[in-house]
Each structure stands twice: as structure tokens, then as C-alpha cells.
Gaussian input, Z-matrix of N, CA and C with variables (Angstrom, degrees):
# hf/3-21g

backbone

0 1
 N
 C     1     B1
 C     2     B2     1     A1
 N     3     B3     2     A2     1     D1
 C     4     B4     3     A3     2     D2
 C     5     B5     4     A4     3     D3
 N     6     B6     5     A5     4     D4
 C     7     B7     6     A6     5     D5
 C     8     B8     7     A7     6     D6
 N     9     B9     8     A8     7     D7
 C    10    B10     9     A9     8     D8
 C    11    B11    10    A10     9     D9
 N    12    B12    11    A11    10    D10
 C    13    B13    12    A12    11    D11
 C    14    B14    13    A13    12    D12
 N    15    B15    14    A14    13    D13
 C    16    B16    15    A15    14    D14
 C    17    B17    16    A16    15    D15
 N    18    B18    17    A17    16    D16
 C    19    B19    18    A18    17    D17
 C    20    B20    19    A19    18    D18
 N    21    B21    20    A20    19    D19
 C    22    B22    21    A21    20    D20
 C    23    B23    22    A22    21    D21
 N    24    B24    23    A23    22    D22
 C    25    B25    24    A24    23    D23
 C    26    B26    25    A25    24    D24
 N    27    B27    26    A26    25    D25
 C    28    B28    27    A27    26    D26
 C    29    B29    28    A28    27    D27
 N    30    B30    29    A29    28    D28
 C    31    B31    30    A30    29    D29
 C    32    B32    31    A31    30    D30
 N    33    B33    32    A32    31    D31
 C    34    B34    33    A33    32    D32
 C    35    B35    34    A34    33    D33
 N    36    B36    35    A35    34    D34
 C    37    B37    36    A36    35    D35
 C    38    B38    37    A37    36    D36
 N    39    B39    38    A38    37    D37
 C    40    B40    39    A39    38    D38
 C    41    B41    40    A40    39    D39
 N    42    B42    41    A41    40    D40
 C    43    B43    42    A42    41    D41
 C    44    B44    43    A43    42    D42
 N    45    B45    44    A44    43    D43
 C    46    B46    45    A45    44    D44
 C    47    B47    46    A46    45    D45
 N    48    B48    47    A47    46    D46
 C    49    B49    48    A48    47    D47
 C    50    B50    49    A49    48    D48
 N    51    B51    50    A50    49    D49
 C    52    B52    51    A51    50    D50
 C    53    B53    52    A52    51    D51
 N    54    B54    53    A53    52    D52
 C    55    B55    54    A54    53    D53
 C    56    B56    55    A55    54    D54
 N    57    B57    56    A56    55    D55
 C    58    B58    57    A57    56    D56
 C    59    B59    58    A58    57    D57
 N    60    B60    59    A59    58    D58
 C    61    B61    60    A60    59    D59
 C    62    B62    61    A61    60    D60
 N    63    B63    62    A62    61    D61
 C    64    B64    63    A63    62    D62
 C    65    B65    64    A64    63    D63
 N    66    B66    65    A65    64    D64
 C    67    B67    66    A66    65    D65
 C    68    B68    67    A67    66    D66
 N    69    B69    68    A68    67    D67
 C    70    B70    69    A69    68    D68
 C    71    B71    70    A70    69    D69
 N    72    B72    71    A71    70    D70
 C    73    B73    72    A72    71    D71
 C    74    B74    73    A73    72    D72
 N    75    B75    74    A74    73    D73
 C    76    B76    75    A75    74    D74
 C    77    B77    76    A76    75    D75
 N    78    B78    77    A77    76    D76
 C    79    B79    78    A78    77    D77
 C    80    B80    79    A79    78    D78
 N    81    B81    80    A80    79    D79
 C    82    B82    81    A81    80    D80
 C    83    B83    82    A82    81    D81
 N    84    B84    83    A83    82    D82
 C    85    B85    84    A84    83    D83
 C    86    B86    85    A85    84    D84
 N    87    B87    86    A86    85    D85
 C    88    B88    87    A87    86    D86
 C    89    B89    88    A88    87    D87
 N    90    B90    89    A89    88    D88
 C    91    B91    90    A90    89    D89
 C    92    B92    91    A91    90    D90
 N    93    B93    92    A92    91    D91
 C    94    B94    93    A93    92    D92
 C    95    B95    94    A94    93    D93
 N    96    B96    95    A95    94    D94
 C    97    B97    96    A96    95    D95
 C    98    B98    97    A97    96    D96
 N    99    B99    98    A98    97    D97
 C   100   B100    99    A99    98    D98
 C   101   B101   100   A100    99    D99
 N   102   B102   101   A101   100   D100
 C   103   B103   102   A102   101   D101
 C   104   B104   103   A103   102   D102
 N   105   B105   104   A104   103   D103
 C   106   B106   105   A105   104   D104
 C   107   B107   106   A106   105   D105
 N   108   B108   107   A107   106   D106
 C   109   B109   108   A108   107   D107
 C   110   B110   109   A109   108   D108
 N   111   B111   110   A110   109   D109
 C   112   B112   111   A111   110   D110
 C   113   B113   112   A112   111   D111
 N   114   B114   113   A113   112   D112
 C   115   B115   114   A114   113   D113
 C   116   B116   115   A115   114   D114
 N   117   B117   116   A116   115   D115
 C   118   B118   117   A117   116   D116
 C   119   B119   118   A118   117   D117
 N   120   B120   119   A119   118   D118
 C   121   B121   120   A120   119   D119
 C   122   B122   121   A121   120   D120
 N   123   B123   122   A122   121   D121
 C   124   B124   123   A123   122   D122
 C   125   B125   124   A124   123   D123
 N   126   B126   125   A125   124   D124
 C   127   B127   126   A126   125   D125
 C   128   B128   127   A127   126   D126
 N   129   B129   128   A128   127   D127
 C   130   B130   129   A129   128   D128
 C   131   B131   130   A130   129   D129
 N   132   B132   131   A131   130   D130
 C   133   B133   132   A132   131   D131
 C   134   B134   133   A133   132   D132
 N   135   B135   134   A134   133   D133
 C   136   B136   135   A135   134   D134
 C   137   B137   136   A136   135   D135
 N   138   B138   137   A137   136   D136
 C   139   B139   138   A138   137   D137
 C   140   B140   139   A139   138   D138
 N   141   B141   140   A140   139   D139
 C   142   B142   141   A141   140   D140
 C   143   B143   142   A142   141   D141
 N   144   B144   143   A143   142   D142
 C   145   B145   144   A144   143   D143
 C   146   B146   145   A145   144   D144
 N   147   B147   146   A146   145   D145
 C   148   B148   147   A147   146   D146
 C   149   B149   148   A148   147   D147
 N   150   B150   149   A149   148   D148
 C   151   B151   150   A150   149   D149
 C   152   B152   151   A151   150   D150
 N   153   B153   152   A152   151   D151
 C   154   B154   153   A153   152   D152
 C   155   B155   154   A154   153   D153
 N   156   B156   155   A155   154   D154
 C   157   B157   156   A156   155   D155
 C   158   B158   157   A157   156   D156
 N   159   B159   158   A158   157   D157
 C   160   B160   159   A159   158   D158
 C   161   B161   160   A160   159   D159
 N   162   B162   161   A161   160   D160
 C   163   B163   162   A162   161   D161
 C   164   B164   163   A163   162   D162
 N   165   B165   164   A164   163   D163
 C   166   B166   165   A165   164   D164
 C   167   B167   166   A166   165   D165
 N   168   B168   167   A167   166   D166
 C   169   B169   168   A168   167   D167
 C   170   B170   169   A169   168   D168
 N   171   B171   170   A170   169   D169
 C   172   B172   171   A171   170   D170
 C   173   B173   172   A172   171   D171
 N   174   B174   173   A173   172   D172
 C   175   B175   174   A174   173   D173
 C   176   B176   175   A175   174   D174
 N   177   B177   176   A176   175   D175
 C   178   B178   177   A177   176   D176
 C   179   B179   178   A178   177   D177
 N   180   B180   179   A179   178   D178
 C   181   B181   180   A180   179   D179
 C   182   B182   181   A181   180   D180
 N   183   B183   182   A182   181   D181
 C   184   B184   183   A183   182   D182
 C   185   B185   184   A184   183   D183
 N   186   B186   185   A185   184   D184
 C   187   B187   186   A186   185   D185
 C   188   B188   187   A187   186   D186
 N   189   B189   188   A188   187   D187
 C   190   B190   189   A189   188   D188
 C   191   B191   190   A190   189   D189
 N   192   B192   191   A191   190   D190
 C   193   B193   192   A192   191   D191
 C   194   B194   193   A193   192   D192
 N   195   B195   194   A194   193   D193
 C   196   B196   195   A195   194   D194
 C   197   B197   196   A196   195   D195
 N   198   B198   197   A197   196   D196
 C   199   B199   198   A198   197   D197
 C   200   B200   199   A199   198   D198
 N   201   B201   200   A200   199   D199
 C   202   B202   201   A201   200   D200
 C   203   B203   202   A202   201   D201
 N   204   B204   203   A203   202   D202
 C   205   B205   204   A204   203   D203
 C   206   B206   205   A205   204   D204
 N   207   B207   206   A206   205   D205
 C   208   B208   207   A207   206   D206
 C   209   B209   208   A208   207   D207
 N   210   B210   209   A209   208   D208
 C   211   B211   210   A210   209   D209
 C   212   B212   211   A211   210   D210
 N   213   B213   212   A212   211   D211
 C   214   B214   213   A213   212   D212
 C   215   B215   214   A214   213   D213
 N   216   B216   215   A215   214   D214
 C   217   B217   216   A216   215   D215
 C   218   B218   217   A217   216   D216
 N   219   B219   218   A218   217   D217
 C   220   B220   219   A219   218   D218
 C   221   B221   220   A220   219   D219
 N   222   B222   221   A221   220   D220
 C   223   B223   222   A222   221   D221
 C   224   B224   223   A223   222   D222
 N   225   B225   224   A224   223   D223
 C   226   B226   225   A225   224   D224
 C   227   B227   226   A226   225   D225
 N   228   B228   227   A227   226   D226
 C   229   B229   228   A228   227   D227
 C   230   B230   229   A229   228   D228
 N   231   B231   230   A230   229   D229
 C   232   B232   231   A231   230   D230
 C   233   B233   232   A232   231   D231
 N   234   B234   233   A233   232   D232
 C   235   B235   234   A234   233   D233
 C   236   B236   235   A235   234   D234
 N   237   B237   236   A236   235   D235
 C   238   B238   237   A237   236   D236
 C   239   B239   238   A238   237   D237
 N   240   B240   239   A239   238   D238
 C   241   B241   240   A240   239   D239
 C   242   B242   241   A241   240   D240
 N   243   B243   242   A242   241   D241
 C   244   B244   243   A243   242   D242
 C   245   B245   244   A244   243   D243
 N   246   B246   245   A245   244   D244
 C   247   B247   246   A246   245   D245
 C   248   B248   247   A247   246   D246
 N   249   B249   248   A248   247   D247
 C   250   B250   249   A249   248   D248
 C   251   B251   250   A250   249   D249
 N   252   B252   251   A251   250   D250
 C   253   B253   252   A252   251   D251
 C   254   B254   253   A253   252   D252
 N   255   B255   254   A254   253   D253
 C   256   B256   255   A255   254   D254
 C   257   B257   256   A256   255   D255
 N   258   B258   257   A257   256   D256
 C   259   B259   258   A258   257   D257
 C   260   B260   259   A259   258   D258
 N   261   B261   260   A260   259   D259
 C   262   B262   261   A261   260   D260
 C   263   B263   262   A262   261   D261
 N   264   B264   263   A263   262   D262
 C   265   B265   264   A264   263   D263
 C   266   B266   265   A265   264   D264
 N   267   B267   266   A266   265   D265
 C   268   B268   267   A267   266   D266
 C   269   B269   268   A268   267   D267
 N   270   B270   269   A269   268   D268
 C   271   B271   270   A270   269   D269
 C   272   B272   271   A271   270   D270
 N   273   B273   272   A272   271   D271
 C   274   B274   273   A273   272   D272
 C   275   B275   274   A274   273   D273
 N   276   B276   275   A275   274   D274
 C   277   B277   276   A276   275   D275
 C   278   B278   277   A277   276   D276
 N   279   B279   278   A278   277   D277
 C   280   B280   279   A279   278   D278
 C   281   B281   280   A280   279   D279
 N   282   B282   281   A281   280   D280
 C   283   B283   282   A282   281   D281
 C   284   B284   283   A283   282   D282
 N   285   B285   284   A284   283   D283
 C   286   B286   285   A285   284   D284
 C   287   B287   286   A286   285   D285
 N   288   B288   287   A287   286   D286
 C   289   B289   288   A288   287   D287
 C   290   B290   289   A289   288   D288
 N   291   B291   290   A290   289   D289
 C   292   B292   291   A291   290   D290
 C   293   B293   292   A292   291   D291
 N   294   B294   293   A293   292   D292
 C   295   B295   294   A294   293   D293
 C   296   B296   295   A295   294   D294
 N   297   B297   296   A296   295   D295
 C   298   B298   297   A297   296   D296
 C   299   B299   298   A298   297   D297
 N   300   B300   299   A299   298   D298
 C   301   B301   300   A300   299   D299
 C   302   B302   301   A301   300   D300
 N   303   B303   302   A302   301   D301
 C   304   B304   303   A303   302   D302
 C   305   B305   304   A304   303   D303
 N   306   B306   305   A305   304   D304
 C   307   B307   306   A306   305   D305
 C   308   B308   307   A307   306   D306
 N   309   B309   308   A308   307   D307
 C   310   B310   309   A309   308   D308
 C   311   B311   310   A310   309   D309
 N   312   B312   311   A311   310   D310
 C   313   B313   312   A312   311   D311
 C   314   B314   313   A313   312   D312
 N   315   B315   314   A314   313   D313
 C   316   B316   315   A315   314   D314
 C   317   B317   316   A316   315   D315
 N   318   B318   317   A317   316   D316
 C   319   B319   318   A318   317   D317
 C   320   B320   319   A319   318   D318
 N   321   B321   320   A320   319   D319
 C   322   B322   321   A321   320   D320
 C   323   B323   322   A322   321   D321
 N   324   B324   323   A323   322   D322
 C   325   B325   324   A324   323   D323
 C   326   B326   325   A325   324   D324
 N   327   B327   326   A326   325   D325
 C   328   B328   327   A327   326   D326
 C   329   B329   328   A328   327   D327
 N   330   B330   329   A329   328   D328
 C   331   B331   330   A330   329   D329
 C   332   B332   331   A331   330   D330

   B1=1.4489
   B2=1.5231
   B3=1.3152
   B4=1.4575
   B5=1.5289
   B6=1.3315
   B7=1.4635
   B8=1.5232
   B9=1.3353
   B10=1.4595
   B11=1.5313
   B12=1.3275
   B13=1.4720
   B14=1.5260
   B15=1.3308
   B16=1.4671
   B17=1.5334
   B18=1.3353
   B19=1.4639
   B20=1.5269
   B21=1.3175
   B22=1.4644
   B23=1.5243
   B24=1.3304
   B25=1.4616
   B26=1.5221
   B27=1.3494
   B28=1.4681
   B29=1.5344
   B30=1.3145
   B31=1.4634
   B32=1.5248
   B33=1.3252
   B34=1.4637
   B35=1.5336
   B36=1.3327
   B37=1.4630
   B38=1.5290
   B39=1.3179
   B40=1.4706
   B41=1.5287
   B42=1.3332
   B43=1.4668
   B44=1.5271
   B45=1.3143
   B46=1.4671
   B47=1.5237
   B48=1.3274
   B49=1.4542
   B50=1.5193
   B51=1.3202
   B52=1.4622
   B53=1.5135
   B54=1.2953
   B55=1.4608
   B56=1.5253
   B57=1.3307
   B58=1.4547
   B59=1.5246
   B60=1.3290
   B61=1.4551
   B62=1.5171
   B63=1.3230
   B64=1.4572
   B65=1.5191
   B66=1.3192
   B67=1.4638
   B68=1.5239
   B69=1.3176
   B70=1.4575
   B71=1.5283
   B72=1.3171
   B73=1.4668
   B74=1.5255
   B75=1.3424
   B76=1.4641
   B77=1.5210
   B78=1.3320
   B79=1.4724
   B80=1.5234
   B81=1.3465
   B82=1.4667
   B83=1.5279
   B84=1.3305
   B85=1.4667
   B86=1.5211
   B87=1.3227
   B88=1.4624
   B89=1.5176
   B90=1.3212
   B91=1.4524
   B92=1.5331
   B93=1.3317
   B94=1.4601
   B95=1.5267
   B96=1.3362
   B97=1.4627
   B98=1.5300
   B99=1.3326
   B100=1.4562
   B101=1.5143
   B102=1.3240
   B103=1.4629
   B104=1.5159
   B105=1.3507
   B106=1.4677
   B107=1.5225
   B108=1.3261
   B109=1.4561
   B110=1.5270
   B111=1.3327
   B112=1.4749
   B113=1.5231
   B114=1.3228
   B115=1.4620
   B116=1.5203
   B117=1.3404
   B118=1.4561
   B119=1.5278
   B120=1.3251
   B121=1.4578
   B122=1.5314
   B123=1.3306
   B124=1.4624
   B125=1.5196
   B126=1.3202
   B127=1.4557
   B128=1.5113
   B129=1.3139
   B130=1.4508
   B131=1.5079
   B132=1.3372
   B133=1.4523
   B134=1.5247
   B135=1.3243
   B136=1.4583
   B137=1.5292
   B138=1.3114
   B139=1.4584
   B140=1.5223
   B141=1.3323
   B142=1.4534
   B143=1.5251
   B144=1.3247
   B145=1.4629
   B146=1.5320
   B147=1.3177
   B148=1.4609
   B149=1.5237
   B150=1.3363
   B151=1.4646
   B152=1.5239
   B153=1.3206
   B154=1.4662
   B155=1.5281
   B156=1.3212
   B157=1.4608
   B158=1.5237
   B159=1.3214
   B160=1.4589
   B161=1.5308
   B162=1.3448
   B163=1.4663
   B164=1.5214
   B165=1.3416
   B166=1.4642
   B167=1.5273
   B168=1.3358
   B169=1.4571
   B170=1.5212
   B171=1.3238
   B172=1.4574
   B173=1.5248
   B174=1.3070
   B175=1.4583
   B176=1.5259
   B177=1.3177
   B178=1.4682
   B179=1.5218
   B180=1.3264
   B181=1.4579
   B182=1.5278
   B183=1.3242
   B184=1.4680
   B185=1.5344
   B186=1.3530
   B187=1.4603
   B188=1.5294
   B189=1.3413
   B190=1.4585
   B191=1.5224
   B192=1.3314
   B193=1.4580
   B194=1.5176
   B195=1.3121
   B196=1.4645
   B197=1.5275
   B198=1.3277
   B199=1.4520
   B200=1.5131
   B201=1.3339
   B202=1.4682
   B203=1.5325
   B204=1.3381
   B205=1.4598
   B206=1.5234
   B207=1.3231
   B208=1.4628
   B209=1.5236
   B210=1.3134
   B211=1.4594
   B212=1.5175
   B213=1.3278
   B214=1.4569
   B215=1.5222
   B216=1.3205
   B217=1.4592
   B218=1.5205
   B219=1.3255
   B220=1.4678
   B221=1.5160
   B222=1.3264
   B223=1.4697
   B224=1.5257
   B225=1.3154
   B226=1.4590
   B227=1.5296
   B228=1.3190
   B229=1.4631
   B230=1.5182
   B231=1.3234
   B232=1.4617
   B233=1.5253
   B234=1.3148
   B235=1.4588
   B236=1.5227
   B237=1.3339
   B238=1.4654
   B239=1.5271
   B240=1.3245
   B241=1.4564
   B242=1.5200
   B243=1.3212
   B244=1.4574
   B245=1.5204
   B246=1.3141
   B247=1.4557
   B248=1.5258
   B249=1.3388
   B250=1.4634
   B251=1.5300
   B252=1.3296
   B253=1.4511
   B254=1.5218
   B255=1.3267
   B256=1.4632
   B257=1.5283
   B258=1.3270
   B259=1.4575
   B260=1.5173
   B261=1.3248
   B262=1.4653
   B263=1.5227
   B264=1.3345
   B265=1.4601
   B266=1.5271
   B267=1.3113
   B268=1.4632
   B269=1.5318
   B270=1.3402
   B271=1.4523
   B272=1.5144
   B273=1.3311
   B274=1.4608
   B275=1.5288
   B276=1.3344
   B277=1.4590
   B278=1.5163
   B279=1.3308
   B280=1.4529
   B281=1.5226
   B282=1.3287
   B283=1.4593
   B284=1.5300
   B285=1.3290
   B286=1.4614
   B287=1.5230
   B288=1.3195
   B289=1.4529
   B290=1.5351
   B291=1.3364
   B292=1.4649
   B293=1.5278
   B294=1.3290
   B295=1.4696
   B296=1.5197
   B297=1.3431
   B298=1.4660
   B299=1.5237
   B300=1.3262
   B301=1.4630
   B302=1.5307
   B303=1.3260
   B304=1.4587
   B305=1.5211
   B306=1.3210
   B307=1.4574
   B308=1.5189
   B309=1.3359
   B310=1.4661
   B311=1.5222
   B312=1.3183
   B313=1.4582
   B314=1.5174
   B315=1.3298
   B316=1.4625
   B317=1.5198
   B318=1.3225
   B319=1.4615
   B320=1.5244
   B321=1.3204
   B322=1.4443
   B323=1.5376
   B324=1.3133
   B325=1.4553
   B326=1.5114
   B327=1.3158
   B328=1.4587
   B329=1.5213
   B330=1.3240
   B331=1.4631
   B332=1.5220
   A1=108.40
   A2=116.65
   A3=121.36
   A4=109.38
   A5=116.76
   A6=122.03
   A7=107.11
   A8=116.21
   A9=121.78
   A10=108.64
   A11=115.76
   A12=119.86
   A13=111.12
   A14=117.07
   A15=120.78
   A16=112.20
   A17=117.36
   A18=122.19
   A19=109.14
   A20=116.85
   A21=120.46
   A22=107.33
   A23=116.51
   A24=121.39
   A25=113.26
   A26=117.29
   A27=119.57
   A28=110.84
   A29=116.53
   A30=122.24
   A31=110.98
   A32=117.23
   A33=122.14
   A34=113.50
   A35=117.67
   A36=120.16
   A37=109.99
   A38=115.55
   A39=123.88
   A40=113.68
   A41=117.90
   A42=119.44
   A43=108.26
   A44=115.80
   A45=121.90
   A46=109.09
   A47=115.68
   A48=121.69
   A49=109.97
   A50=115.76
   A51=121.35
   A52=110.77
   A53=115.75
   A54=122.51
   A55=109.99
   A56=116.03
   A57=122.04
   A58=107.80
   A59=115.99
   A60=121.63
   A61=108.49
   A62=116.49
   A63=121.96
   A64=108.50
   A65=116.70
   A66=123.25
   A67=107.47
   A68=115.99
   A69=121.72
   A70=111.73
   A71=117.02
   A72=120.91
   A73=111.07
   A74=117.00
   A75=121.21
   A76=113.29
   A77=117.24
   A78=123.04
   A79=111.72
   A80=114.71
   A81=119.61
   A82=111.05
   A83=114.76
   A84=122.20
   A85=107.88
   A86=116.63
   A87=122.97
   A88=106.30
   A89=115.93
   A90=123.66
   A91=107.26
   A92=117.17
   A93=122.07
   A94=110.32
   A95=115.02
   A96=121.06
   A97=109.16
   A98=115.89
   A99=121.72
   A100=107.14
   A101=116.97
   A102=122.14
   A103=109.52
   A104=115.93
   A105=119.49
   A106=111.13
   A107=117.99
   A108=120.42
   A109=110.08
   A110=117.83
   A111=119.83
   A112=112.73
   A113=117.71
   A114=120.95
   A115=113.70
   A116=117.65
   A117=121.55
   A118=110.14
   A119=116.81
   A120=120.43
   A121=112.68
   A122=118.26
   A123=120.85
   A124=109.31
   A125=115.67
   A126=121.55
   A127=108.73
   A128=116.02
   A129=119.46
   A130=113.36
   A131=114.73
   A132=121.99
   A133=110.47
   A134=115.22
   A135=120.43
   A136=109.12
   A137=114.79
   A138=121.86
   A139=108.14
   A140=115.69
   A141=119.52
   A142=104.35
   A143=116.66
   A144=122.30
   A145=107.51
   A146=115.27
   A147=121.24
   A148=107.71
   A149=116.58
   A150=120.54
   A151=110.59
   A152=114.98
   A153=122.47
   A154=110.47
   A155=115.13
   A156=121.66
   A157=110.80
   A158=115.05
   A159=121.80
   A160=110.50
   A161=117.51
   A162=120.32
   A163=110.52
   A164=114.53
   A165=122.14
   A166=108.02
   A167=116.87
   A168=122.01
   A169=107.62
   A170=116.36
   A171=122.17
   A172=108.67
   A173=117.51
   A174=120.04
   A175=109.61
   A176=115.31
   A177=122.14
   A178=110.13
   A179=116.22
   A180=120.91
   A181=113.13
   A182=117.45
   A183=124.77
   A184=112.12
   A185=118.38
   A186=120.40
   A187=114.05
   A188=118.09
   A189=121.33
   A190=111.66
   A191=117.55
   A192=121.89
   A193=110.22
   A194=115.95
   A195=120.59
   A196=110.37
   A197=114.59
   A198=119.88
   A199=110.56
   A200=116.43
   A201=121.09
   A202=111.98
   A203=116.54
   A204=120.06
   A205=110.87
   A206=115.32
   A207=120.62
   A208=108.38
   A209=115.56
   A210=121.46
   A211=110.04
   A212=115.20
   A213=119.83
   A214=110.15
   A215=116.74
   A216=122.82
   A217=107.00
   A218=116.33
   A219=121.57
   A220=110.60
   A221=115.30
   A222=122.89
   A223=107.64
   A224=115.57
   A225=121.47
   A226=106.12
   A227=115.64
   A228=120.08
   A229=110.59
   A230=114.61
   A231=122.67
   A232=107.94
   A233=117.63
   A234=121.33
   A235=112.05
   A236=117.04
   A237=120.96
   A238=111.93
   A239=117.36
   A240=123.21
   A241=109.93
   A242=115.59
   A243=121.59
   A244=107.94
   A245=115.75
   A246=121.24
   A247=108.96
   A248=115.69
   A249=121.13
   A250=107.49
   A251=116.12
   A252=121.96
   A253=107.92
   A254=116.12
   A255=122.08
   A256=107.69
   A257=117.01
   A258=122.57
   A259=108.35
   A260=116.80
   A261=121.66
   A262=110.12
   A263=116.37
   A264=119.85
   A265=112.28
   A266=117.94
   A267=122.46
   A268=110.70
   A269=116.31
   A270=121.43
   A271=112.75
   A272=117.17
   A273=120.57
   A274=110.12
   A275=114.75
   A276=121.13
   A277=109.44
   A278=116.14
   A279=122.57
   A280=106.55
   A281=116.97
   A282=121.66
   A283=107.54
   A284=115.81
   A285=121.07
   A286=108.93
   A287=115.12
   A288=122.89
   A289=106.79
   A290=117.17
   A291=120.81
   A292=110.47
   A293=114.91
   A294=119.95
   A295=113.17
   A296=117.59
   A297=120.14
   A298=110.65
   A299=115.91
   A300=123.66
   A301=107.01
   A302=116.76
   A303=120.93
   A304=110.15
   A305=115.88
   A306=122.14
   A307=106.91
   A308=115.54
   A309=121.72
   A310=107.27
   A311=117.03
   A312=121.13
   A313=110.17
   A314=115.94
   A315=121.02
   A316=110.70
   A317=116.83
   A318=122.08
   A319=106.97
   A320=116.23
   A321=120.25
   A322=110.65
   A323=114.47
   A324=120.07
   A325=108.59
   A326=116.27
   A327=121.12
   A328=109.95
   A329=115.65
   A330=122.24
   A331=109.65
   D1=125.53
   D2=178.18
   D3=-70.34
   D4=139.01
   D5=175.95
   D6=-101.11
   D7=123.13
   D8=179.69
   D9=-147.05
   D10=-174.14
   D11=177.84
   D12=-63.38
   D13=-24.08
   D14=-179.43
   D15=-78.53
   D16=-15.23
   D17=179.29
   D18=-71.62
   D19=142.47
   D20=172.86
   D21=-72.20
   D22=92.72
   D23=-173.70
   D24=-69.60
   D25=-11.73
   D26=175.97
   D27=-67.44
   D28=-14.65
   D29=174.80
   D30=-54.27
   D31=-31.57
   D32=-176.06
   D33=-86.45
   D34=-9.96
   D35=-179.21
   D36=-61.69
   D37=130.09
   D38=-179.75
   D39=71.22
   D40=11.77
   D41=174.24
   D42=-67.58
   D43=138.01
   D44=179.47
   D45=-83.09
   D46=129.11
   D47=-178.62
   D48=-81.35
   D49=134.42
   D50=177.58
   D51=-115.24
   D52=-143.17
   D53=-177.25
   D54=-79.29
   D55=142.59
   D56=176.36
   D57=-116.16
   D58=125.20
   D59=176.77
   D60=-106.44
   D61=119.36
   D62=-179.69
   D63=-109.14
   D64=114.59
   D65=178.26
   D66=-98.33
   D67=93.76
   D68=-175.72
   D69=-63.00
   D70=-39.60
   D71=-177.59
   D72=-62.28
   D73=-45.15
   D74=-178.01
   D75=-95.14
   D76=4.12
   D77=177.27
   D78=53.53
   D79=55.95
   D80=178.81
   D81=-142.96
   D82=157.30
   D83=177.34
   D84=-133.84
   D85=136.33
   D86=166.95
   D87=-112.11
   D88=113.45
   D89=-174.45
   D90=-109.07
   D91=103.16
   D92=-176.72
   D93=-78.10
   D94=132.61
   D95=179.60
   D96=-138.52
   D97=164.20
   D98=171.66
   D99=-121.21
   D100=112.90
   D101=-179.85
   D102=-77.94
   D103=130.68
   D104=-178.06
   D105=-154.46
   D106=36.98
   D107=-179.98
   D108=-68.85
   D109=128.32
   D110=-179.97
   D111=-66.74
   D112=-18.25
   D113=-178.50
   D114=-95.28
   D115=-3.22
   D116=-178.50
   D117=-119.30
   D118=149.72
   D119=-177.48
   D120=-86.08
   D121=-14.61
   D122=-179.73
   D123=-87.09
   D124=123.74
   D125=178.72
   D126=-137.99
   D127=153.30
   D128=175.01
   D129=131.45
   D130=-178.32
   D131=-179.41
   D132=-72.76
   D133=137.62
   D134=179.73
   D135=-149.72
   D136=167.82
   D137=176.68
   D138=-127.98
   D139=131.36
   D140=166.39
   D141=-89.71
   D142=109.82
   D143=-177.98
   D144=-98.99
   D145=121.70
   D146=-176.92
   D147=-120.34
   D148=125.84
   D149=-178.11
   D150=-129.98
   D151=164.95
   D152=-176.77
   D153=57.23
   D154=52.60
   D155=-176.75
   D156=-76.84
   D157=136.36
   D158=173.59
   D159=-100.40
   D160=-40.33
   D161=178.82
   D162=-154.93
   D163=154.32
   D164=-179.67
   D165=-137.83
   D166=132.97
   D167=173.79
   D168=-126.98
   D169=116.46
   D170=179.54
   D171=-123.93
   D172=147.44
   D173=175.13
   D174=-143.77
   D175=158.78
   D176=179.22
   D177=-137.10
   D178=43.61
   D179=-178.86
   D180=-76.30
   D181=-28.46
   D182=-178.80
   D183=51.07
   D184=55.77
   D185=-177.51
   D186=-63.98
   D187=-23.20
   D188=179.86
   D189=-101.44
   D190=7.02
   D191=-176.46
   D192=103.70
   D193=176.75
   D194=-178.01
   D195=-65.57
   D196=144.97
   D197=178.77
   D198=-170.93
   D199=147.33
   D200=-178.47
   D201=-133.69
   D202=23.15
   D203=-177.31
   D204=-119.27
   D205=145.07
   D206=177.49
   D207=-77.95
   D208=124.74
   D209=174.76
   D210=-87.56
   D211=-42.31
   D212=-176.75
   D213=-152.71
   D214=140.95
   D215=174.17
   D216=-129.08
   D217=128.18
   D218=179.80
   D219=-129.05
   D220=153.69
   D221=175.62
   D222=-125.71
   D223=128.91
   D224=173.42
   D225=-115.29
   D226=114.84
   D227=-175.56
   D228=-89.05
   D229=128.94
   D230=177.18
   D231=-112.80
   D232=-179.79
   D233=-178.35
   D234=-65.13
   D235=-52.51
   D236=-175.61
   D237=-97.16
   D238=-41.24
   D239=-177.87
   D240=-125.37
   D241=166.51
   D242=171.55
   D243=-120.88
   D244=158.95
   D245=-179.30
   D246=-117.90
   D247=120.49
   D248=175.59
   D249=-100.81
   D250=127.68
   D251=176.60
   D252=-116.69
   D253=124.84
   D254=179.54
   D255=-116.98
   D256=119.52
   D257=176.15
   D258=-103.22
   D259=124.55
   D260=178.12
   D261=-93.85
   D262=162.14
   D263=178.45
   D264=-71.10
   D265=-2.59
   D266=173.47
   D267=-85.63
   D268=-12.53
   D269=-175.45
   D270=96.18
   D271=-8.17
   D272=177.40
   D273=-72.71
   D274=146.49
   D275=179.57
   D276=-125.25
   D277=132.42
   D278=173.87
   D279=-107.35
   D280=132.75
   D281=178.88
   D282=-126.13
   D283=119.75
   D284=-176.08
   D285=-126.63
   D286=123.10
   D287=179.91
   D288=-104.02
   D289=114.65
   D290=-174.92
   D291=-154.05
   D292=173.46
   D293=178.52
   D294=-91.23
   D295=-34.53
   D296=-172.20
   D297=-128.54
   D298=127.78
   D299=174.78
   D300=-125.35
   D301=124.15
   D302=-179.18
   D303=-132.65
   D304=150.86
   D305=171.88
   D306=-109.60
   D307=121.94
   D308=-178.85
   D309=-118.22
   D310=125.20
   D311=-179.13
   D312=-87.46
   D313=132.45
   D314=177.51
   D315=-92.19
   D316=-43.63
   D317=-174.99
   D318=-146.60
   D319=71.41
   D320=-173.17
   D321=-78.20
   D322=135.75
   D323=172.08
   D324=-145.69
   D325=162.98
   D326=-173.21
   D327=-121.14
   D328=156.83
   D329=176.22
   D330=-59.77

């Protein structure tokens, strides 16, 4: 499923952050998450697959304390690339500038 401004981005609220694999050579990231929003029926393991990356900004400052959950995920669409911003409940922000953002379900199940 393509992730864009038309996607209900609240789906990612409270998703648990897992391992992130960054393939520098192929300019891609597989960002493992566990979807568990109480307001959405889709739950389970998933991957945010990001390809054709132009830039990545990651931090682990944890200004609000330790945290591993997504508070907010936004997409800003540009002409050539889009910018995905992920805010964690730790206060850390990930900013990824890329062409393709997809959500791939590993073990999808419903309420």
C-alpha cells in the first residue's frame, strides 16, 4: 500500500518502532513497526518500505525521555520527492526525503 497524503496517517499513531535497516548502496530503508492503534482495525507487524532516498535525518536525543512509539507521521509531497516526518513519543524526529513510501504487512490481522 502506497503511503501518501491521501492515506489515513492516524493508522501509525502508537505504532511500536522496531528495527530499521538502511541500505545505503540501494538507497532504501525497511522500518519495522507493530501497528496497534486502538481506533483502527488493522493491527500487526508491518514494514514502512522507503526507496529512492535522497536524504535521511535520524536522531536519538530522547528529549522527552525514553520512548519507542510513533506519536505522529506526516507526508509532505513535493514535485520530485516527498518528505516523511516521524515524531516518536521520546521527542525524536526522523525526516526522510524519498520518492516511494509503502506500507507492507508481514502478519496482518484484524480486530
